[in-house]
C-alpha positions in Angstrom: -118.4 -58.4 -160.8 -121.8 -60.0 -160.7 -123.6 -60.0 -157.3 -126.0 -62.6 -156.0 -129.0 -62.5 -153.7 -129.0 -66.2 -152.8 -125.8 -68.0 -151.9 -126.1 -71.7 -151.1 -123.2 -73.7 -149.6 -122.3 -77.4 -149.6 -121.1 -78.5 -146.1 -118.5 -81.3 -146.2 -115.3 -80.2 -147.8 -116.6 -76.7 -148.4 -117.2 -75.2 -145.0 -115.9 -78.0 -142.7 -113.1 -80.6 -142.8 -114.8 -84.0 -142.8 -113.0 -86.1 -145.4 -110.9 -88.0 -142.9 -113.9 -88.5 -140.7 -116.0 -89.9 -143.6 -113.2 -92.3 -144.6 -112.7 -93.5 -141.1 -116.4 -94.2 -140.7 -116.6 -96.2 -144.0 -113.5 -98.2 -143.0 -115.3 -99.1 -139.8 -118.7 -99.9 -141.2 -117.5 -101.7 -144.3 -114.8 -103.4 -142.3 -117.5 -104.9 -140.1 -118.7 -106.8 -143.3 -115.1 -107.9 -144.1 -114.7 -105.4 -146.9 -111.7 -103.2 -147.5 -111.3 -100.4 -149.9 -108.6 -97.8 -150.5 -108.9 -94.3 -149.4 -109.2 -93.2 -153.0 -112.2 -95.4 -153.6 -113.9 -94.3 -150.4 -113.3 -90.6 -151.1 -114.4 -90.8 -154.7 -118.1 -90.8 -153.7 -118.0 -88.0 -151.1 -120.8 -85.6 -151.9 -123.5 -88.2 -152.5 -126.1 -89.1 -149.8 -124.9 -91.7 -147.4 -127.2 -94.4 -148.8 -126.0 -93.8 -152.3 -122.4 -94.0 -151.2 -123.1 -97.4 -149.6 -124.7 -98.6 -152.8 -121.3 -98.1 -154.6 -119.7 -100.7 -152.3 -122.5 -103.2 -151.6 -125.4 -104.6 -153.6 -129.0 -104.5 -152.4 -130.9 -107.7 -152.7 -134.0 -107.4 -155.0 -135.7 -110.2 -153.0 -137.6 -108.7 -150.1 -138.6 -112.3 -149.0 -135.2 -112.7 -147.3 -135.6 -109.7 -145.1 -138.1 -110.6 -142.5 -137.1 -114.1 -141.4 -133.9 -115.4 -142.9 -130.5 -114.3 -141.7 -127.4 -114.5 -143.8 -125.9 -117.2 -141.7 -129.0 -119.4 -142.4 -129.0 -118.5 -146.0 -125.3 -119.6 -146.5 -125.9 -122.8 -144.6 -128.8 -123.6 -146.8 -126.7 -122.9 -149.9 -124.0 -125.1 -148.5 -126.5 -128.0 -148.2 -127.7 -127.4 -151.8 -124.1 -127.3 -153.0 -123.1 -130.7 -151.6 -126.3 -132.4 -152.6 -125.8 -135.4 -155.0 -127.8 -133.7 -157.8 -126.9 -130.1 -157.2 -127.8 -127.6 -159.9 -126.3 -124.9 -157.7 -122.9 -126.6 -157.8 -123.0 -126.6 -161.6 -124.0 -123.0 -161.7 -121.3 -121.9 -159.2 -118.6 -123.7 -161.1 -119.6 -122.1 -164.3 -119.7 -118.7 -162.7 -116.2 -119.2 -161.2 -115.0 -120.1 -164.6 -116.4 -117.0 -166.2 -115.0 -114.8 -163.3 -111.5 -116.2 -164.0 -111.6 -114.3 -167.3 -112.6 -111.0 -165.8 -110.7 -107.9 -166.8 -108.8 -105.8 -164.2 -111.6 -103.1 -164.5 -114.0 -105.6 -162.9 -111.7 -106.2 -159.9 -113.7 -104.0 -157.6 -117.0 -105.8 -158.2 -115.6 -109.0 -156.7 -115.7 -107.4 -153.3 -119.3 -106.4 -153.5 -121.7 -108.4 -151.2 -125.4 -108.6 -151.3 -127.4 -107.2 -148.4 -131.1 -106.4 -147.9 -132.6 -103.0 -147.3 -133.1 -103.8 -143.7 -129.5 -104.8 -143.2 -128.4 -101.6 -145.0 -130.5 -99.5 -142.6 -128.7 -101.2 -139.7 -125.3 -100.7 -141.3 -126.1 -97.0 -141.8 -127.1 -96.7 -138.2 -123.9 -98.3 -137.0 -122.0 -96.0 -139.4 -123.6 -92.9 -137.9 -123.3 -94.0 -134.3 -119.5 -94.4 -134.8 -119.3 -91.0 -136.5 -121.0 -89.4 -133.5 -118.3 -90.9 -131.2 -115.2 -89.6 -133.1 -116.4 -86.5 -135.0 -114.9 -84.0 -132.5 -111.4 -85.2 -133.4 -111.9 -84.4 -137.1 -114.4 -81.7 -137.7 -113.4 -78.0 -137.9 -114.1 -75.0 -140.0 -111.8 -74.1 -142.9 -109.9 -70.8 -142.6 -112.0 -67.7 -143.2 -115.4 -69.6 -143.3 -116.7 -68.1 -140.1 -115.8 -64.5 -141.1 -117.3 -64.9 -144.6 -120.6 -66.4 -143.4 -121.0 -63.7 -140.8 -120.2 -60.9 -143.4 -122.7 -62.3 -145.9 -125.4 -62.5 -143.2 -124.6 -58.9 -142.1 -124.9 -57.7 -145.8 -128.4 -59.2 -146.0 -127.6 -62.0 -148.3 -130.0 -65.0 -148.3 -127.6 -67.8 -147.4 -128.3 -71.5 -146.9 -126.9 -75.0 -146.8 -127.6 -77.7 -149.4 -125.8 -80.8 -148.3 -125.8 -84.6 -148.6 -125.2 -85.0 -144.9 -128.2 -86.1 -142.9 -130.1 -83.6 -140.8 -129.1 -84.8 -137.3 -125.3 -84.4 -137.8 -125.7 -81.3 -140.0 -127.4 -79.4 -137.2 -125.0 -81.0 -134.6 -121.9 -79.8 -136.3 -123.2 -76.3 -137.2 -124.4 -75.8 -133.6 -121.1 -76.8 -132.1 -119.2 -74.6 -134.6 -121.5 -71.6 -133.9 -122.9 -71.1 -137.4 -126.4 -72.6 -137.4 -128.2 -69.3 -136.7 -126.7 -67.6 -139.8 -128.4 -69.9 -142.3 -132.0 -69.2 -143.2 -132.4 -72.5 -145.0 -130.8 -75.9 -144.5 -131.7 -78.7 -147.0 -130.6 -82.3 -146.3 -131.4 -85.6 -148.0 -134.5 -86.1 -145.9 -136.1 -83.0 -147.5 -136.1 -84.2 -151.2 -136.8 -87.4 -153.0 -133.6 -87.1 -155.0 -130.3 -85.9 -153.7 -127.3 -84.4 -155.5 -126.3 -84.5 -158.3 -130.1 -84.0 -159.0 -131.1 -80.3 -158.9 -134.0 -81.0 -156.5 -132.1 -79.9 -153.3 -131.2 -76.6 -154.8 -134.8 -76.0 -156.0 -136.0 -77.0 -152.5 -133.7 -74.5 -150.8 -134.8 -71.6 -153.1 -138.4 -72.4 -152.6 -137.9 -72.0 -148.9 -136.5 -68.4 -149.3 -138.9 -65.5 -149.4 -139.0 -64.4 -153.0 -141.5 -63.8 -155.8 -142.1 -66.6 -158.2 -144.1 -66.8 -161.5 -146.5 -69.7 -161.4 -148.8 -70.6 -164.4 -152.5 -71.0 -163.6 -153.5 -74.6 -162.9 -156.8 -75.7 -164.3 -157.7 -78.2 -161.6 -157.0 -78.4 -157.9 -154.9 -81.5 -158.4 -152.8 -79.7 -161.0 -152.3 -76.9 -158.6 -151.1 -79.3 -155.9 -148.7 -81.0 -158.2 -147.3 -77.7 -159.3 -146.7 -76.4 -155.8 -145.1 -79.7 -154.9 -142.7 -79.7 -157.9 -142.4 -76.0 -158.5 -139.2 -74.7 -160.0 -138.0 -71.1 -159.1 -138.3 -68.6 -161.9 -135.4 -67.5 -164.1 -134.8 -64.3 -162.2 -134.4 -66.2 -159.0 -132.0 -68.8 -160.6 -130.0 -66.0 -162.2 -129.4 -64.5 -158.8 -128.3 -67.7 -157.1 -124.8 -69.0 -156.5 -124.0 -72.5 -155.3 -120.6 -73.1 -153.6 -119.2 -76.6 -153.4 -116.1 -78.7 -153.8 -117.0 -81.9 -155.8 -118.2 -82.9 -159.2 -121.6 -83.8 -157.7 -122.0 -80.2 -156.6 -121.1 -78.7 -160.0 -123.4 -81.1 -161.7 -126.3 -80.2 -159.4 -125.7 -76.5 -160.0 -125.5 -77.0 -163.8 -128.8 -79.0 -163.8 -130.5 -76.4 -161.6 -129.4 -73.6 -163.9 -127.5 -71.6 -161.2 -123.9 -70.3 -161.1 -121.3 -72.5 -159.4 -118.2 -71.6 -157.4 -115.8 -74.4 -156.6 -113.6 -74.3 -153.6 -110.4 -76.3 -153.5 -108.9 -76.5 -150.1 -106.5 -79.3 -151.2 -107.8 -81.2 -148.2 -109.8 -83.5 -150.4 -106.7 -85.1 -151.8 -108.4 -88.1 -153.2 -111.5 -86.4 -154.8 -111.2 -85.6 -158.5 -113.5 -82.7 -159.5 -114.8 -83.1 -163.0 -114.4 -80.6 -165.8 -117.6 -81.8 -167.5 -119.7 -79.1 -166.0 -118.8 -75.4 -166.2 -117.4 -73.5 -163.3 -118.5 -69.8 -163.1 -115.3 -68.8 -161.3 -112.6 -71.2 -162.5 -109.5 -71.9 -160.5 -106.2 -72.5 -162.2 -105.0 -76.1 -161.5 -101.6 -74.8 -160.2 -103.1 -72.2 -157.9 -103.1 -72.9 -154.1 -106.6 -72.2 -152.7 -106.3 -69.9 -149.7 -108.5 -68.2 -147.1 -108.2 -65.0 -149.2 -109.9 -66.8 -152.1 -112.8 -68.0 -150.0 -113.3 -64.5 -148.6 -113.9 -63.2 -152.2 -117.4 -64.5 -151.8 -118.0 -61.5 -149.6 -117.8 -59.3 -152.7 -120.4 -61.2 -154.7 
């Protein structure tokens, strides 16, 4: 069986149980806006950075002019005045829009619940979301069976192991410290470390760049070219060939595929609402009818 020098792990749903925590937090934060979604809809985007998950449920306003001074209450009052004005073009537009919406298909049903918020309001919403998560996480977060033993064994064997997650840095370190695993990972990459998160390959490249290994770099003609190359450098083929990424969602498998590394999908059957995609290849496929167990996860110790 092929062995690997670098083994990168996703966090949520791979090493720790957080699906119910994530769903509970979205129900709280989106509920504060009067929005309700099913658990299937909320769980479908687990694996993306938090901001990207929110963008699936709300719409960001392209008009920055509303952000500094005008609250939503003022905006809707102003719109109400325009609507009831004697010569209201807004009333004509809204009536026409409502008429078009009445012919919508069932596939557009979810779009009716999307509301428009500004970037500033989204930041406040995310903060409220994370504050609530810090209050209740201890009731939900725990390690999957065999995770602690596997991580410690890989570390003892001298493997370069790291975390590549869509969870933000603060809670990532908080959970790993409380669970006693933070010291075993040489590299931890979170959304703050890269411009693009999963399913882009950038987080995996960032993690590999932080490991001590040789890399082949072409000569740069100018200083600026050298700076650009160091900033956006991609690990060499030998490094990628010796890397395994372990995750549980379609976003993880796509990131591994786009990065050119092998992928191992874990399936704890805890993510009951997530639907992994078969679009991207899995280096170690799992039969659909097979129950994923602690023994399966511990096989990583042999790689």
